[in-house]
N, C-alpha and C positions, 0 to 999 in steps of 0.2 A: 640283855643280849640273848640271842636264841641258842638253844642247844645244838651241838653238832649232830648231823644225821648220817646214818648208814643207809645205803639203798635197800629197799624192801626185796626180800627173796622172790623169785619168779615162779616157784613151784606151787602145786595145787594144795599143799597141806600147811596148816599153821605149825609153828615150831615150839617144841618144849625143850627144856634143858635142866640138868641137875649136876651138881658137883659131887665128886668122889674124893675122899681122903684115903690114900693108898700107901702101904708100906711094903717094900720088897725085902722080906726077911732072908733072902738068899744073898743079899749084898750089904755087908757091914759098912757103916758110914764113919770113916775115920775122922772126918772133919768135925762131926757132931760129938764124937767120943765113944768110949767103950759102951757096949750095950745098945747102940743106936744103929738103925738100918736105913737104907735109902728110902726117903719119904717124898711123896709126890702128891700134887693136886692134879686131878683130871676133871674134865667136864664132858658130859655126854649131851649131844644135841640130837634130836629125833623128831619125826613127824608126830604131831599131837592130835588128839581126838577133839579136845574141848579146852579152850584156853581162857574162857571168859573170866573166871574167878582167880586167875593165877597172875602174880605180878611179873612185869617185864624185867629181864635180867640186864644189869649194867654191862658195859663193854669190859670193864675190869672192876674187881672189888675196890672199895673206896680207899683203903689204906695203901694197897699196892699201886693204885692209880696215882695217888699223890706222890709216892716215892718215884714212880716212873716219870711223871711230868716234872718233878723237881730236878731229876738228873738230866732230863732233856732240855731244860730251860724254858718250860712252858707251864710253870706252876699256876699261873692265873687262869688257865683253861680248865682246871679241875671241875668247877661247877657246870661247865658246858659239855662235859664228856658225853658221848653218845649212849643211847640205849640200844639194845639189840632187838631182834625180832623174836627172841626166845622167851618163853613163859616158864618161870621156875616151878618145877614140880607138876606140870600139866600131865594128864594121863597120856600114855602112848597109844597111837593109832594102830590097832591090830587089824590086819587085812586077811589073815589066814596064811600068809607067808611071812617067814622071818625077815628081818631087815638086814640088808647088806651093810657092812661096817667099814668105815675108813678111819684110820688114826692119823693125827696131825702132830708134827714136830715144829716148834717155832725156831727162830734164828737166835744168834748169839746176843746176849744182853737184852732180850726181848720178852715177850709174854705170850701166853696161850691164846689171847684174844686178838692177836695182830692180823689174823686172817679170818675174822668173823664173817665178812662178806661171803667168802667161799664156803665156810663151814655151814652157815645157816642156809645158804643156797642148796647145798647137798641135802641137808635135813628136810628142806621143804619139798624135795623131790623123792623122799622116801628112804634116805640113808640114815643110819645112826653114825654120827661123826664124833669121835672122841679126841679131844685136844689134851695135850700133856703140858704141864708146867715143869720144865727140867730144873730141879733144885740146884742152886748155886750159880745158875746162869739165867735167872728169870726174876720177874717181879710177880709175886703172888702172895696170897694170904691164907693162912691155915685156920681151921675152925676155932682154935683157941685164941685167935687174935694176933698170932705172930705174923709179922710182915717179912717176907723173904725178898732179898735184892741180890743182884749178881755179885759174886764174890771174886775179887781179883787175886786169886791164889792159884799158883801153877799146880799145886797138889790137888785142887778141887776136881771132882769127877765131871768135867765139862767138855771132854773131847767128843767128836761125832760118834765114836764107839760107845761112849757112856749114854749119849742120847738114844742110840740104837738099842742099847740094853733096856732103857726105859720103855721104848716102844714095844719091845718083846715082852716085857713084864705086863704092860697094859693089855697086850693080847691074851696073856694068861687070865687077867681080870675079865676081859670080854668073854672068855670061855666059861668063867665062873658065873657071870650074869646069864649067859645062854643056858647054863645048867640049872638056873633057878637059885643061885647063891649070891648073897650080897658081899662084895669084896671091900666095902667101906669099913675102915678099921674102927670107926666110931659107931657103926651099926645104925646109921641114920636111915630114916624111912626113905624108900625109893618111890618114884612115881608109879602109879597104878599101871600095870601092864609091862613094865620094863623087864622084870625077871622073865626069862624064857623067850624074849622077843628078838634077840640078836642072832644072826646067822654066822657062826664061827668058820663056816666053810666058804664064805664069800667076803673076804677081807682084803682091803687095799690100804696103802699108806701114802702119805704125801707130806712134804715139808718145804719150808722156805730157808734159803741160805744154809747155815749150818744144819738146819733141820732137813734140808734137801739132801745133804751129804749123809746124814743119819738115816734117811729113808733108803738111800742106796745101800748103805751098810746092812740095815735090818732086812731089806728084801733079799740081798745076797745070802744072808745067814739063816733066814727063817722061811721055810716053804709055806707057812700059813699065809704069808702075804702073797696074794695072787697077782697083784699089780702095784707098781710103784711110780710115783710122780714127783719129780724134783722141780721146785720153783727157784731157778737161778742158784743152785747149790754149787759151791766151789770145788767139791769132790776131792779135797785133800784128805785121803783116807789114812786113818791111823788105828790099827795097823794097816799096811798097804793092801791094795786090792789083790785078792787071791781068788782065782776061779772065774767062770763065766756065769751069766744069768740067762736062763732060758724062759723066764716069765716076762710078761709085758712091762716095759718101762718107758716113761715119757719124760722129756726134759723141756721145760719152758724157760728159755735162756734170755738173759739180758747182758749183764756185765761178764758173767762167767760162761762165755760161749766157747765152743770147740776151736774156733779160729784163734783165740787169744789165750785160752786156758788149757795147758797140756793135760791137766788132771781130768777135765771134762772130756777131752778127746780120748784119753785112755779108758775112761769108763765106757764111752760109746763103743769102743772096739771090743769090749767084753760083753756087750749085749747081743745074745744069740737068738732071742725070741723076737716077738713083735716089738718094734721100737719106733719112736717118733721124736723129732727135735724141732720145735717151733720157736720163733723169736718175733716179738712185736717191735716194729721199727719205732725208735724214739724211746723205748723202755729203758729204765735204769733199774738198779737193784731192788728198789722198793715198789716197783710198778705192778707186781702181781700180789698186792696186799691192800689192806684197808687204807694205807696212806694216800692212795690215789683218790679215794672218796673223801677223806678227811682234810687233807692239806689245802685243796682249793677253798674250802670253807674257812680254814684257819687263815689263809692268805687274805681273804676279804676282811676278816675280823681285825687282823693286825696291820692292814694297809700295805701289804707287800706289793712290789712291782711284779709284772709278768715274768721278768727275768729271775727274780728271787724264787718264785714258785717253780719255774722250770729247773732251777739249780737243784731243787729237792726231788721233783717227781719226773723230770725229763720232759721230752716234747711230745710224747704219746698223749693224745686227747684223753683227759680223765674219764669222760663218759664211756669212750670206747674201751679204755683199760678195765673199767668195772665190768662191762659186758663180756670182755675176754675172760676175766676171772670167773664169771658165772657160767660161761658156756663150755670152755675147753676141759676143765677138770671133770665136769659132769659128763660130757661126751666120752671122755676116757674111761671113767669108772663104769658108766652105763654099758659100754662095749665089753669091758673085760670082767666085770663082776655080775652083770645082769644079762649079757648076750643081747643087748639092745643096740643093734648096729644102726648108726645114723651115717651121714655123709660128711659131717664137719671135719673129721680127721683124715679125710681122703686127700685133701689138697686145699689150695687157697679158696677163700669164700668171699663173695662180694659183700657179705654182711660184716666182714672183719678185714677191711683192706690193709690194715697195718700188719697183719699176721703173715709171716713168711715161713715156708716149710724148708728146713735146712736138709740137704741130701746127706 
């Protein structure tokens, strides 16, 4: 059986990647017990200079992948899991200008690789993209071999506000990297050129589902985030929304759209700066993520009917869905972090007939 494939990024640069083991000593971890603090895994994706001698990164670490697939009922697919376009530890491409940074927040009971298509696309176009594994609501693996899985405990710090606090802590770590310091608690060696290569003054954030809500929370709370993008976030704010946002914010809607979701409509009314809301016709909640690329392949392997596949990924054409994921976030961050103005965000495009612009 052939391995599942992710689409190749379209940017001009090869992609490098490295994991970081981070501990936020400002936040005690009551679940882990006294003396413990909030512990996270993060992954930096970036444009690389030379990738020939560096191994390709898996979609998920093996132990976390097995736990994730077991819980999802797809245990047999573990040997077929996709590889990414990222090369572990490859040197960073330095062009004389620091790299704009985007941080990514995953959805509930998901993992930091669930939007690899989008993340490696941004990296191939010259961004440093940092994905976060939100402890207690994710599948991840720590350097000492511990496997973390979602914890079904109402006391666990897994609210959108907790995710947002993780994002803001990761921005602190981005600032450390930019200043030439290694935030990894194990002091593991970083790729050549990573220290000092990030631009902490050009930072964006994006997230899917609960991570989209967390992105809105973090963008409202932290002026370091110059632009925020929500991928079908439900926008159930806890604590409730307070104040307006004057920085750019974009919503890519599917299930949680303003017509049917009062919280999404409420957030929209608080956006006082540049704002945009698009929706792809036929999209479902998973349509702006890797599932659009992976499930059509899974359906073939498992002999699903067309209807069974549609029940999972909706009626949006999967190839079109992938192109939408690659094009629209890039156009948004290009415009607001790099001042590279294109026309994709101006209105409907013949290249993307499914995408509607919501007034």
